[in-house]
N, C-alpha and C positions, 0 to 999 in steps of 0.2 A: 474805265471799268478794267484796267489792266493793272498788274502788280507795279508798284507797291501800293496803288491807291484803291484798288477794288478788285473784283474777281467776276468772272462768267463762269457759271457752274452749269454743266449739262448732264441730264438723267439720260443714261443709256442703257437701261435693262435690255438684255438680248442683243447688245452692240447696236441697237438702233436708237437714235436720239429722239426722245419722246417728251422732253420738257427741258426748260432751262430758267435760269434766274440770273439777273445781273445786278451787281452792286457797284455803286458809283461812290468814291470818296474823293475827297480834295486834299489828302495829305494830313488831316487831322484825326481826332478819335471819333468823328461822327461820319456816317455814310448813309446812303439812301439805296433801298432797293428800287430799281428803276423799272424793271420789267420781270414779269413771271408768266410762264406759259407752259401749259400742259397739253399735249394733243388730245382732241376729244376722245379718241379710241382708247386712251390710257387713263382717262378720269376714273376716280374711284379705286385706284391701285395704291393710294398712298404716296404717290410721287411727289406732291406739293409739300407735304410734310417733310419728306426726305430732302427734297431740294433745299427748302429753308433750314433745316438742320445743318446741311452740309455748308450752305453760304455762311451761316453764322459761325461755324467753326473756322472757315477759311478766313473770315475777316477779323476773328480774334487772333489769329496767327499774325495779321497785319498790325495789330495794337489798336485796332477799331473797338471800341467798347459800347457804342450806341448807334443802332440802326433806326432809320425811319422810313416809313413808306405811306403811300395814298392809295386809296382803292374807292371803289364805288359800292354803296349799301346794296344793290341789286345783286352783288356776287355774295349771295347768302353763305355758301359753303365756305368760301376762302375767309369771309369775315368771322365765321364761327371758328375757323381753324386759328386765326390769329388771337382771338379771345382765350382759346383753350391752351396756347402755347406761350403765354406770358407777354403778349403785346398788350400796351396800354393805350387807349384812344387819348389823342392830345388835340391841341387848336391846330387849325390850318397852318401849314408852313410853307406853302407856295401858292402860286396864282394860277395854277392849272385849273380850267374851268370844269373839267370832267369828273374829278374825284369828289366825294362828299364826306369821306371818312379819312382819318390821319391817325397813324399809329407809330409808336416809338417802343423800342425794346433795348433794356440795358442788359448788356453780355457779360458784364463782371460786376461784382459787388463794389460799392464805394470804397470798401476797405482796400481791395486788390487795385483799385484805380489810384488810390492814395499811395500805395506801396510802389507802383509802377513810376508814378511821378517822382517820388523821393530818389529812386534809383536812377532816373534820368540825368 
């Protein structure tokens, strides 16, 4: 979850850590959102959306163009957020027994991906 394979992003409005998200990569163009957490007292402030936007921006800088995550369908608000921010439901990609929903988000267009591959 450290540079250059991933990032750990902390939300600190008012200089108090109230949320975090960590992205784990393996050196390729695919990475996984491993954990996201927002303090109960800070829920409803839009921190989850801002954390995910910042995490997506951070991994784009690393050349990662696809993110995946798993979650549980009982987390209705976050599932709604994923659907509304461009995440697509995909087939199960791990053997963790707790999640029942799996998502993927392409962070750059196929054209940008092809251009980057040609430049490499």
